[in-house]
C-alpha positions as CSV (number, residue, x, y, z in Angstrom):
1,X,14.9,-33.6,-4.9
2,X,16.2,-30.8,-7.4
3,X,14.2,-29.0,-9.7
4,X,15.9,-29.2,-12.5
5,X,16.0,-33.2,-12.5
6,X,12.0,-33.4,-12.2
7,X,9.7,-33.5,-14.8
8,X,5.9,-31.7,-15.8
9,X,2.6,-33.1,-17.5
10,X,1.0,-32.7,-20.6
11,X,-2.4,-33.0,-18.9
12,X,-4.5,-34.9,-15.5
13,X,-7.2,-37.5,-15.3
14,X,-9.8,-36.1,-12.5
15,X,-11.0,-38.7,-10.6
16,X,-14.4,-37.0,-10.1
17,X,-17.3,-37.9,-7.1
18,X,-17.5,-41.2,-8.1
19,X,-16.8,-44.8,-10.9
20,X,-20.5,-45.8,-10.9
21,X,-21.8,-45.2,-13.9
22,X,-25.5,-44.7,-13.0
23,X,-23.7,-42.7,-10.1
24,X,-22.8,-40.5,-12.3
25,X,-26.3,-40.3,-14.6
26,X,-28.3,-39.0,-11.7
27,X,-25.4,-36.4,-10.7
28,X,-25.1,-35.6,-14.5
29,X,-28.8,-34.6,-13.9
30,X,-28.6,-33.1,-10.3
31,X,-25.6,-31.0,-11.6
32,X,-27.3,-29.7,-14.9
33,X,-31.1,-29.1,-12.9
34,X,-28.9,-26.6,-10.5
35,X,-26.4,-24.8,-13.2
36,X,-29.1,-24.0,-15.8
37,X,-31.5,-23.0,-12.8
38,X,-28.1,-20.8,-11.6
39,X,-28.0,-19.2,-14.9
40,X,-31.7,-18.3,-15.3
41,X,-32.3,-17.3,-11.4
42,X,-29.1,-14.4,-11.1
43,X,-29.3,-13.7,-15.7
44,X,-33.3,-12.6,-14.2
45,X,-31.8,-10.3,-11.1
46,X,-29.9,-9.0,-14.0
47,X,-32.7,-8.7,-16.2
48,X,-35.0,-7.3,-12.6
49,X,-33.0,-4.6,-12.2
50,X,-32.0,-3.6,-15.3
51,X,-36.1,-3.8,-16.5
52,X,-36.9,-1.6,-13.0
53,X,-35.9,1.8,-11.9
54,X,-36.5,1.9,-8.2
55,X,-34.1,-0.9,-8.2
56,X,-31.1,1.4,-10.1
57,X,-29.7,1.7,-6.1
58,X,-26.4,1.0,-5.2
59,X,-27.4,-2.0,-3.1
60,X,-28.7,-3.3,-6.0
61,X,-25.8,-2.7,-8.1
62,X,-23.7,-4.5,-6.1
63,X,-25.8,-7.1,-6.1
64,X,-26.1,-6.6,-10.4
65,X,-22.1,-8.2,-9.8
66,X,-23.1,-10.4,-7.4
67,X,-24.9,-12.1,-9.3
68,X,-22.8,-12.4,-12.9
69,X,-20.0,-13.3,-10.4
70,X,-22.2,-16.5,-9.8
71,X,-23.0,-17.4,-12.9
72,X,-18.3,-16.9,-13.7
73,X,-18.1,-18.6,-10.7
74,X,-20.1,-21.7,-12.0
75,X,-19.4,-21.6,-15.5
76,X,-15.3,-22.1,-14.7
77,X,-16.0,-25.4,-13.0
78,X,-19.7,-27.2,-13.7
79,X,-19.7,-27.3,-17.6
80,X,-16.4,-29.4,-17.2
81,X,-17.9,-31.9,-14.5
82,X,-20.8,-32.0,-15.9
83,X,-18.9,-33.7,-19.5
84,X,-16.8,-35.2,-17.4
85,X,-19.5,-37.5,-15.9
86,X,-20.3,-39.0,-19.6
87,X,-16.9,-39.9,-20.4
88,X,-15.6,-42.8,-19.5
89,X,-11.7,-40.9,-19.8
90,X,-11.9,-37.9,-17.2
91,X,-9.1,-35.9,-18.6
92,X,-8.1,-32.1,-18.7
93,X,-5.0,-30.5,-20.5
94,X,-2.4,-28.3,-18.2
95,X,-3.6,-25.6,-19.8
96,X,-7.3,-25.9,-19.0
97,X,-6.2,-27.0,-15.8
98,X,-4.5,-23.7,-15.0
99,X,-6.7,-21.5,-16.6
100,X,-9.4,-23.8,-14.7
101,X,-7.5,-23.1,-11.3
102,X,-7.1,-19.1,-12.1
103,X,-10.8,-18.3,-13.2
104,X,-12.2,-20.4,-9.9
105,X,-9.9,-18.8,-7.5
106,X,-10.7,-15.4,-8.9
107,X,-14.6,-15.8,-9.1
108,X,-14.4,-17.5,-5.5
109,X,-12.2,-14.4,-4.3
110,X,-13.2,-11.6,-5.8
111,X,-16.9,-12.9,-4.3
112,X,-16.0,-12.3,-0.4
113,X,-14.6,-9.3,-1.1
114,X,-17.5,-8.5,-3.1
115,X,-20.1,-9.3,0.3
116,X,-17.5,-7.1,2.2
117,X,-18.6,-3.9,0.3
118,X,-21.8,-4.9,0.6
119,X,-21.9,-4.8,4.2
120,X,-20.5,-1.7,4.3
121,X,-23.5,-0.3,1.6
122,X,-25.6,-2.1,4.1
123,X,-24.1,0.2,7.0
124,X,-23.7,3.6,5.3
125,X,-27.6,2.9,4.1
126,X,-28.8,2.4,8.4
127,X,-26.8,5.0,9.4
128,X,-26.9,8.0,7.1
129,X,-30.3,6.9,5.1
130,X,-31.0,10.6,5.1
131,X,-27.3,11.1,3.6
132,X,-27.1,7.4,1.7
133,X,-27.8,8.4,-1.7
134,X,-24.4,10.9,-1.7
135,X,-22.4,9.1,0.6
136,X,-22.8,6.1,-2.5
137,X,-22.2,8.3,-4.9
138,X,-22.2,6.4,-8.9
139,X,-18.4,7.1,-8.7
140,X,-17.4,5.4,-5.4
141,X,-20.1,2.5,-6.1
142,X,-17.6,2.3,-9.3
143,X,-14.7,2.1,-7.2
144,X,-15.4,-0.2,-4.0
145,X,-17.4,-2.6,-6.7
146,X,-14.0,-2.6,-8.9
147,X,-12.2,-3.3,-5.2
148,X,-13.2,-6.8,-4.6
149,X,-12.4,-7.7,-9.1
150,X,-8.7,-6.2,-8.8
151,X,-8.3,-8.1,-5.3
152,X,-9.5,-11.4,-6.8
153,X,-7.4,-10.9,-9.9
154,X,-4.1,-9.7,-8.0
155,X,-4.6,-13.4,-5.1
156,X,-5.7,-15.7,-8.0
157,X,-2.4,-15.0,-10.3
158,X,-0.2,-15.3,-7.6
159,X,-1.6,-18.5,-6.2
160,X,-2.0,-20.3,-9.8
161,X,1.2,-19.4,-10.4
162,X,2.7,-20.8,-8.1
163,X,0.6,-23.7,-8.1
164,X,1.1,-24.4,-12.2
165,X,4.9,-24.1,-10.9
166,X,4.8,-27.5,-9.1
167,X,6.3,-30.2,-10.6
168,X,5.0,-34.5,-10.2
169,X,7.4,-36.1,-11.2
170,X,5.3,-38.4,-13.8
171,X,2.4,-38.4,-11.3
172,X,-0.6,-36.8,-12.9
173,X,-3.7,-38.6,-11.0
174,X,-6.1,-36.1,-8.5
175,X,-8.2,-37.1,-6.9
176,X,-10.6,-34.5,-7.4
177,X,-14.1,-33.2,-9.7
178,X,-11.6,-29.5,-10.7
179,X,-8.2,-28.6,-11.1
180,X,-7.8,-26.8,-7.4
181,X,-4.9,-25.8,-5.0
182,X,-4.3,-29.1,-2.7
183,X,-4.9,-31.6,-5.5
184,X,-2.6,-29.8,-7.4
185,X,-0.4,-29.4,-3.9
186,X,-1.0,-33.3,-3.0
187,X,0.7,-33.9,-6.3
188,X,4.3,-32.4,-5.8
189,X,7.3,-34.2,-5.5
190,X,9.0,-31.2,-4.4
191,X,9.0,-29.2,-1.2
192,X,5.7,-26.8,-0.8
193,X,6.5,-24.8,1.8
194,X,6.5,-21.8,-0.6
195,X,2.1,-22.8,-1.8
196,X,1.3,-23.6,2.0
197,X,3.2,-19.4,3.2
198,X,0.8,-18.0,-0.4
199,X,-2.5,-20.4,0.6
200,X,-2.3,-19.5,4.0
201,X,-1.9,-15.9,2.8
202,X,-4.8,-15.5,0.1
203,X,-6.7,-17.0,3.0
204,X,-6.5,-13.9,4.7
205,X,-6.0,-11.0,1.6
206,X,-9.8,-12.2,0.3
207,X,-11.8,-14.4,3.6
208,X,-10.0,-13.4,6.9
209,X,-9.9,-9.7,6.1
210,X,-13.2,-9.4,4.6
211,X,-14.3,-11.3,6.9
212,X,-13.3,-8.8,9.6
213,X,-14.9,-5.7,7.6
214,X,-18.1,-7.7,7.4
215,X,-18.4,-7.9,11.0
216,X,-17.4,-5.0,11.7
217,X,-19.8,-3.5,9.6
218,X,-22.3,-5.0,11.3
219,X,-21.8,-4.5,14.7
220,X,-22.2,-0.9,13.7
221,X,-25.4,-2.1,12.3
222,X,-26.4,-3.6,15.4
223,X,-25.8,0.0,16.9
224,X,-27.3,1.6,15.0
225,X,-30.9,-0.7,15.0
226,X,-30.9,-0.8,19.5
227,X,-30.5,3.4,19.2
228,X,-33.9,3.6,17.1
229,X,-36.9,4.3,19.0
230,X,-39.3,2.8,16.5
231,X,-40.0,-0.7,15.9
232,X,-40.8,-0.5,12.7
233,X,-38.0,1.2,11.7
234,X,-35.9,-1.3,13.9
235,X,-37.8,-4.3,11.6
236,X,-37.7,-2.6,8.4
237,X,-34.0,-2.1,9.4
238,X,-33.3,-6.2,10.2
239,X,-34.9,-7.3,6.7
240,X,-33.2,-4.6,4.9
241,X,-29.8,-6.7,6.6
242,X,-31.6,-10.1,6.0
243,X,-31.0,-11.6,3.1
244,X,-27.1,-10.6,2.3
245,X,-26.7,-11.9,6.0
246,X,-27.0,-14.8,5.3
247,X,-25.4,-14.7,2.2
248,X,-22.3,-14.2,4.3
249,X,-22.7,-16.4,6.9
250,X,-23.0,-19.7,4.4
251,X,-20.1,-18.1,2.1
252,X,-17.7,-17.1,4.8
253,X,-19.1,-20.1,7.7
254,X,-17.7,-23.1,5.6
255,X,-15.0,-20.7,3.9
256,X,-13.1,-20.3,7.0
257,X,-14.2,-23.1,8.1
258,X,-12.0,-25.2,5.3
259,X,-9.3,-22.3,4.9
260,X,-8.0,-21.1,7.8
261,X,-7.6,-25.0,9.9
262,X,-4.4,-26.4,9.9
263,X,-4.1,-28.5,6.6
264,X,-3.2,-32.4,8.2
265,X,-6.5,-32.6,9.4
266,X,-8.1,-31.9,5.8
267,X,-9.1,-34.7,3.1
268,X,-9.7,-34.5,-0.6
269,X,-13.5,-36.0,0.2
270,X,-13.4,-32.7,2.4
271,X,-12.1,-30.7,-0.2
272,X,-14.5,-32.3,-3.0
273,X,-17.8,-31.4,-1.1
274,X,-16.3,-27.9,0.1
275,X,-15.9,-27.1,-4.2
276,X,-18.8,-28.9,-4.6
277,X,-20.7,-26.3,-2.6
278,X,-18.8,-22.9,-3.8
279,X,-19.3,-23.6,-7.4
280,X,-23.1,-25.7,-7.1
281,X,-24.9,-24.7,-4.7
282,X,-23.9,-21.1,-2.9
283,X,-24.6,-19.6,-6.6
284,X,-27.9,-21.0,-7.2
285,X,-29.4,-20.0,-3.6
286,X,-27.7,-16.4,-4.1
287,X,-30.9,-15.3,-6.1
288,X,-33.0,-17.8,-4.3
289,X,-32.6,-15.6,-0.9
290,X,-32.4,-12.4,-2.4
291,X,-36.0,-13.0,-4.0
292,X,-37.5,-14.8,-1.4
293,X,-35.9,-12.4,1.6
294,X,-36.7,-9.1,-0.6
295,X,-39.6,-7.3,-0.7
296,X,-38.4,-4.8,-3.0
297,X,-37.3,-7.5,-5.5
298,X,-40.4,-9.2,-5.3
299,X,-42.1,-5.6,-5.3
300,X,-39.9,-5.3,-8.3
301,X,-41.3,-8.4,-9.7
302,X,-44.8,-7.5,-9.2
303,X,-44.2,-3.8,-11.2
304,X,-42.6,-6.0,-14.2
305,X,-45.2,-8.7,-14.7
306,X,-48.5,-6.0,-14.1
307,X,-45.9,-3.6,-17.0
308,X,-45.9,-6.6,-19.2
309,X,-49.3,-8.1,-18.9
310,X,-50.7,-4.0,-19.6
311,X,-48.5,-3.9,-22.7
312,X,-49.8,-7.1,-23.6
313,X,-53.9,-5.6,-24.3
């Protein structure tokens, strides 16, 4: 179909997760509580790192960026989901749809690349423990932290542009909980080969390459640990990587399975589950993982609470 014979819509209707009012009310409470816990957990991580000088290390500098990304990522979609749980007509304007798609892709891509940067930080910490602070200088940390943001924004700009440029011939019902790339591609009434190429290229840039870098970092980390003669040193090294490795496995696992599989095997319901996992579940789990599995964070909490109690006396 010729592009000059097609039309664009001014708004989209999102089908959401359920039409049942009681189910929507339950989901509103569940998602609302999870969203508040996400803001609280990541906010406390930022506050704790700011208050405790012993956490002013490269690892926690990157963790601050991860917390900011999680707050922004979940805020790009969850508030709109919560509003739609309470509304009979679940509409979103064309402009709002484009903005939501842009920010969700930007923060999602930023997080995947940031995890690769954090893997490199762990590699340096274990491979060169005595030179760690010299190698991971403030200027290098700032540069490494800036790369994920630039990659995320650039990737999102391209993917959003080609997705929002798709005409739908008047069709405006998206079988999704949010404005998402594949939902828009399914609605298109023109050839989507370009979009499919962009999606694959995006998957390679923000998923496959960072995943390869993470894997390479951990190969060297394991090799370094195996050379350690001290059992206590090995245990400490594994504990240092445990939190990051848990988050990496959780984040990259579903993403690689979802976005690198043939799109013919994907379904709208599965796409909904993926969006909910990354915008609702992952952001609330990250601060829990880093606080429960990290002894330094636990010790910092005790120090801050102790100082607070002493100041009140």
